[in-house]
C-alpha positions, 0 to 999 in steps of 0.5 A: 708543162712538159718540163714539169712532167719531166721533173715530176717523173724524175723525182718520182723515180728518185724517191722510188729508189729511196723507198727501198733504201736504208734510212740516213741520219744526221747527228744533233748533239744535245750537249750537257750541263756537266761532263756528260749526258744521256738521252732517255726519251723522245715525244711521238712527234719528235718535238721534244726529247728528254735526258739527263746530264751527269754533274758532280753530286747529281744528274739533273734532267733536261728537255730539248726542243726541236723547234728552238734547238735548245736544252732546258736543264731542270732545277732539281727539287729540294723538298724533298731533295732529289738530285738525280734524274731518270737513269737507265733503269727507270724509264721516263717520258715526254709528250708532244706538249713538252710535259715530261715525267721522270723518276727522281732519286736520292742517289745515282742508282735511284734510291728512294725514288719519287715520281715527278713532272716538268712542263716546258710552259712553267719550267718547274719540277713538281712531285706527283701525288701517289695513292694514299699511304704510299711513300715511294714511286716511279713514273714511266711515261705520259700522254698528251692528255696529261695521264701518266703511268708508273708505280707506287708503294711502301717500298721499291719491291712492292710497287703497284701499277698506278695511273697519275692524272697530272691535270688534277694531281691525283692518282689511282691503282690499276686493278683490272685483270685479264682473267687471272693475269694482272699487270705489275710493271706499266711501261708506256701510255699512248694518246688513245689511253692504252697502257702496255706493261708486263705482268704475271699469269696469276697470283703466285705464278712466275710466268710473265705475260704481256698486257695492254690496259685500256685506261678509258674502258678499264679493261685488261687484255693479254697479248698472245705470243704463243706463235713465236715462243713458249718462253715464260719470260717476257718484257714490253718496252715500247708502244706507238700511237697506233697500237704497235707494241715492242718487246723481248721474249726470253731476253733474246728474241725481239718482237713487235706486235699489233692487233692486226698482225699478231706477233712478229720476230725482229731480226738483228742486223747482219753480222750481229750474233744472237744475245741479249736484246732490248728493243726499246721503242717502236713508232707508228710505221712499225719501225724499231730501235734498240740495243743488242748485247753482241758488240753493244750494238744499237740497231734500227729495224725498218719493218723488213731489215735491220741495220746498225745505227752507226752504218746509217749516219750520213755525217759523222765528222765528230766520230760518234760511236753507237756501238759501245757500253755507253751507247743506247737508242731509247726512243723513236718518233713518228718523224723518224727522229731517234734519241740515243746516247753516243760516244765521240772520238774524244771519248765524250758521252752525250745525248744525241738526236738522230734526225732523218736525212731522207723522207720516212716510209710514210711521208715518202709514200705520200710524196710519191703519190703526189708526184705521180698525180702531178705527172699524170695531170701534166700528161693529160694537159699536154693532150 
C-alpha cells in the first residue's frame, strides 16, 4: 500500500508539472488521393476530420476516421457535376457521427456553389435542398442532430442565411433579428443548436456585428465586444459545444467570448508581430487555433499563453512546417486534436491531424483529482 501511495504521489507531481507546461503533439499524415491535400475541419470529439485532395481537374473531399486511421475519398457528384470540394474560402464541417457537409464548386475557386453532404454510413454524396427559388448555396457546418447552416440565393452575392435539416432534406431561411441587427453569414452550429455568424447592425448599415442565433427558440442575440474594441469590422470563425466563440475585430485583434466571461483578447505567440490574424477554431476548454499573417504562423492558445504550432511538435522527423503560405490550422477538437495543412521537408503539402501527446487541461485535472484521492486513501489505510 505504501508503494501504491508513493506511485500515486509521484505521478501526481509529474502531472502537476505538466498542467502548467505547453502541450505536445504528434503528427498524423492523412495522405492524399492526388499530389496534395488540405485539412479543413474536425468533429468536436476528434473522431472525424474533413479535407480535400488536389488532383488533375478536381479536388475531391474526404473524411478521415480516427478509429480506423483511414481516409474515405468522396465520389464527387455528376448530376450536376461538381468536381471541387471545400476550399479555403467556403468553410465546411463534420459531426461526431461522420456526417460531413461541404460546398462543392464547378471550379477550384468555387464557381456555381452547391451545398452537399456525405455520410460515413452510406459513403455517398447528396445535394441539400435549398429554400424555394434559390439555385446556388453554401453550407458551413453540421451538428450531431443533422442540422446544418449555410446560405442560399439566386447568385453568390445575394445569399441569405439558411438552416438545412439533413434528416428531412428541407431548409428554411433564418429571419430572426437582434433589434435591427440581422445575420448575413452563419459560420457554425453546435449540438445545442446555437448558430454563430456575422451580420449587419441594421439594413443599409456597413457596421458588422457578431451574432448568436438560437435555432431551437428562433431568437437572435448580439455579442457585445465594446469592452475590447470600437471597430465596426468583425468576423466570427468558430464555436465550441459549451458556448465559447472565437473571432477577430478589425482583422488584427483575435478574441474569444462566452456569456460568462465576456470578450477576451487572444495574444499572439512571442516574437510574432501584429498583423492580420484569423482564429479559426475554439474548443470547450477555451483553447484556440488559427493563423497570423506575420510569418504565416499557425498558432495555439491554451487560455493563457500562445505558441507557434511548430514549436509544439513532439516528433517531426518528416520536417513538417506549419509556418508557410500553405499551412493553416482550421479545427480544434475537445480531445485536443488539431486539423492542419502542413508542408514537409520535401515540399509535399498534406492534411495533418496533430494528436495530443499529453493529457489536455480538462482530462489532466480529472486525473490529478483521481490520483490525489488514491494517495489520500492509501495514507488512511496505512493508519
